[in-house]
N, C-alpha and C positions, 0 to 999 in steps of 0.2 A: 742435440735434440731439443726442440722447443714445442710449445703449444700442445702439451700432453694433457688430454682431457677424456672423460667418458664420452661416448657417442650416442646420441639418441637413436633409438631404432636398431641397434646392433648390441649384442652382448659382448662383454670384454671391454677392452680398451683400445682405442684407435689413436695411434701416435702419428703426428704429422712431422715430417723432418724437412728442415730447410737448410740444405748444405750448399756451400759455395762451389763444391766440386761435384755437383750432380750432372754436369754436362748439359745445363740449360733445362732440366726438368722443372715443371711447374709445382709438382706435388708428388711426394712419396709417402705412403701410409703403411704402417705396420699393424696387422690385425691379429689378435689372439683371443680365443674363446676357450677357457680352460675345460668347461664341461664337455665339449665335443672334441677337444684336442686340436682345434684349428689353430695353425700358425700360417699367416699369409702376408705377402707383400703386394701392394697395388701401386704401380708407378704411372704417373701421368706426365708424359713428356711435353705435349703441346695440345692446346685446344684452340689454336689459331684459326683452323679451318672448321671447327665444330667440336661437338663432344668427342672426347677420346674413345677410340674403338680399338679393341684388341682381346685376344683370348685369355683363357685361364690355364696355366700350366700346372700340373700336379706332378711333383717330382722329388725324389728323396736326396735333396741337396745335402752336402757333406757339412754344411754350416749355414747360419743365418746370413753371414757376410756374403757367401757364394750366391744365395738366393736373391739378396738385394741387388747384387751385381748383375745377375742375369735379368731381373726385372728391369733394370735401368737400360741394359742394352737392347732388350727386346722391345721395350716401349718406344725407344728412340727409333728403332727400325720401323715400328708401326707408323709413326709420324710420317716418315719418308714414303712407306709403302702406300698409305692412304693418299698422300699428296699426289703421287704419280698415277695412282689408280683413278684419279679425278673424283674422289669422294669428298663430301663435305663433313669430313671427320678428322680430328686430330689423332694422336697416337697414345695409346696406353697399353698396359699389360699387367696381368696379375700372376703370381706364382703361389701355390700352396705347397708348404713344405712337408714332405713325407711320402712314403710308398703308397700309392693309391690302392695297390692290392691288399694292403694291410690296414689302412686307417680310414679309407673313404667310407663315409656313412651318410645317410640322409640327414642326420642331425648336424653334421659338419658342414654339409653343402648348404643347408638352411642358414647356418650362422654366417657362412661366407656371403650368401645372398643379402643378409641384413647389413653387412659391412658395405657391399657395393651400393645398396640402396641409400646408405647414409651419405653418399657423395652427391646425391640429389641430381643424378643425370649427367654429371661431368664425365663419367666412365660408363661405357656400354661393353659388357663382357660377352664372351662366346667360348667355343671349345678350343683346346689346344692339346699339346701332348699330355696324356693321362686323363683328359676329360672328354666326355661324349655327349651326344645329343640327349640321352636320358638324364645326364647330370644337369644339363642346362634347363631341362624341364623342372627339376627340383629347385634349383637356384631361382628360377622365374617365380616360384611361389612366394618368395620374399622380395624379389626385385624385379620391377617392370623393365628395367634397362638391361634385358638379357636377350641375346639372339642365339642362333644355332639350335633352336628348339626343334622338336619333332613336328611333322606335319599335322599329327593329330592335335597338337597344342598351338597350331597357327604358325609353326615355324617353317624354315627352309629345309630342315633335315641336315644330312651329312655334307658339310662344307668342303670335305676333301674332294669331292667330285669336280667342282670347278677350280679348286686349287690345281689339281693335276692337269686339267684342261688348259689352264693359263700357263703352266710350265711348258706344256707341249707347244703352245703358241710362241712362247719365248724362244724355244728350241728351234722351231721352224725359222723364226727371224734370224737366229744365229747361224743356221744352216745356209740361209740365203746370203748373208754377209760373207761367210767363210768359203762357200762352195758355189754360189750363184744360183741355187735352187732352194725354195722353201719346203724341202722334204728330207725326212730321214731314211728314205728308202735306200738300201744298200749300205747304209752307215752302221758302224758297230757302236752300240750305246751301252754304257755300264751304269747300272742303277744301284746305288748303295742305300739300302733301306727300302723295303717293299711292304711297309705297313699301311696306314690309312691313306696316304697320298701315293706313295710309290707304286702300289699295285694297280691303281688306275692309270698312272703314267705308262706302266708297262702295256696295258691294254691299247692306249693310243699309239705307242711305238710299234707294236706287233701289227696292228691294223694298217699302219703307215708303210710297212715293209722293212722296218729296221731289224738288224741282228742284235738281240738283246742278251746281255750278261748281268746277272744279278747277285747281290749278297745281302744278308741280314743277320743280326745276331740271334734271331728266332728261326730255328730250323723249320718250324711249322709254317711260317710266312713264306719261306723259299719253296717248300713242298707244294703249297697251295698254287703258286705261280707255275711251277714246272709241270704239275699234274694237268692244269688247264692248257698250258702252252708247252708241249714237249720240245719244241724247237728253242725254247729259252734255256740257256745254260747258267750254271752258278759257280762261284768260287767261294772259298772259305771265309774270307773276311775283306774289309775295305782296303787294307794294305795290299792285298794280293790284286784286288780289282784295279787299284791306282796303277799298278805296274803291268797290267794286262794290256796288250795292244787295243786301243780304242780310238774312235773319232770323237766321241762325246762321253764326258764323265758327268753323271747326274747324282750329286749328294742329296739325298732325301731323308736323312736321319736327323741327329742333333747337329748343332752348330760347331764352328771351328775346324771343319773338315780340311780347309786349305790353309796349310802353314808352310814353313820353310822346307820341311822335309817332304811333304806330299807334293808341293808344287814342283820341286826339283825331280820328283820321280814320275810325274804325270806323263803318260804317252798321248793322251787326248789333246786335240787342238781347239776343243770347244768345252767349256764347263757351264752347265745349265741345269740347276736342280731345285728342289722344293725346300730344302733345309733353310732355316733362318740363320743369320749371322755366320755365313760360310767362311768369311775371312777371319783368321785367328787373330790378326793384329794389323795395324796400319802398315802399308808397304807391300803386302802380299799382293794387292791389286797391280802394282807396279812390276812385281816379279813375274806375274802371269803375262802381262803385256810384253815384257822384255823376252820371254820365251816364245812369243808368237801365239799364245793361247788366248782365245776370245772368251772373255768371262761375261755372261749375262747376269747382271746384278740380282742377287736373290730376292730382294724385297720387291723388285719390279715384276719378275716372272711368276712369283708365288702368290700374287695378289688376288687371284681368282676366288679364294675362299672368303676373304674379307669383302670382296665385292658382292658375294652371295649373301653373307649375313647382314651386310648393310642394306641390301634390297629388302630383307625380311622386315625391316623397320617401317616400310612403306606398303606392306602387304605383299608377300613374296610372289614373284612371277619368274619362273625358271628361265624362260625364253629371253625375258628382258635382262636378267642377270648374265645369262651366257653371252648375249650379244655384247654387253659391256666387257665381259672377260675376253672376248675375241679380239678387243682392241689392244690387248697386251702385246699382240704381234706388232701393231704400228708403234706403240710406245718403245718397245725394245729396239726396233729398227731405228727410230729417231734417236735413241741414246747412242747406238753405234755410230750413226752419222755425226752426231755432235762430238763424240769422242775423237773420231778421225779428223774433223774439222779443227778442233782445239788442240789436238795433239796430246790427249790425256787418256788415261784409261777409262773404260765404260763405267766403272764404279764411281769415279770422280765426276763424270758427265751426268750421271743419274742424280748424285748428291746435289749438284748445282741446280738442276731442273727442279728438284723437290724443294730445296731451300728457297729458290725464287718464288715458288707458288705460295709457300708459308709466309714469306716476307711481304708478298703482294697482299695477302689476306690480312696480315697485321696492319699494313699501311692503310688499307681501306677502312679498317675498323677505327683507326685513329685520324683518318683524314690526311695522312701524310703520303708522300711518294716514296715508294720502296727504293732502296739504293740499288 
């Protein structure tokens, strides 16, 4: 750890880490405010395309090392997501360590806002797991580089609306590639996680005529869906859902849902969901392809939310943001076409396209030709 110093405009100490094993990250900062109990990590993976943009996750990590690892993985994913979403933003992510139900306070959120503000606009924050629109309204009182705020405070509101819409567009593209029609009508879709994003996705699927099976760790979330849509059925957990006969599996909870065991057990021939970092480790994408399972890369199809909050920075217009999120269908289709042409899994094709856009931006900034 180097460059340890007090930070102007934020309480506590901001530590900047420069590690050779960060996976190309430009900056990683550790934030601590003893008075409020704040412990957070902010990871900036790339600013090649513009200021890093990504949400703030509030989660009870088992250790600080686990929190740092999650921030690094999530911020890298945001670079790729923003690149393929066509945004002029790089990738960043923040995680606040702790149970939001127990330690989230206005004082803590204000302290976090001061840390983000101390980065001078290199990082633009928004909502993620454990944080909500009302939280961003508080953070914005100390940090003008905050999106995902309430409409009453000039923001776009709940970004999960367009996140779900984008996942649905990606799923339609997968259906067209796999079955020749861009619809889920008559297909059986299993949705694991029906929280902020998943319950909106279920609405799209029901409207499209899909047969929907759901699961969630929260019984009340399941009950809310089945009360509204009696035709939707549920199973006890994700392990059961994976083994249930399905056409499409949609992981919409936390990451790592696709691993050696779950891929071997999958009955679905399409995987398309809202969760970030669905592939538990490198090689899973090849296992999916070898089994004939079409995988829609998570960071491509779940980009609707970041499209929404990015639009907020220019004076939010829902119709404009939705029109851009609709293009997720075209981007996903192009990735499937590239994967087939190059003989590689879709995840690898998506990575190549995102890396090319970032390389082109870096080359343009330095006046060189990208490799």
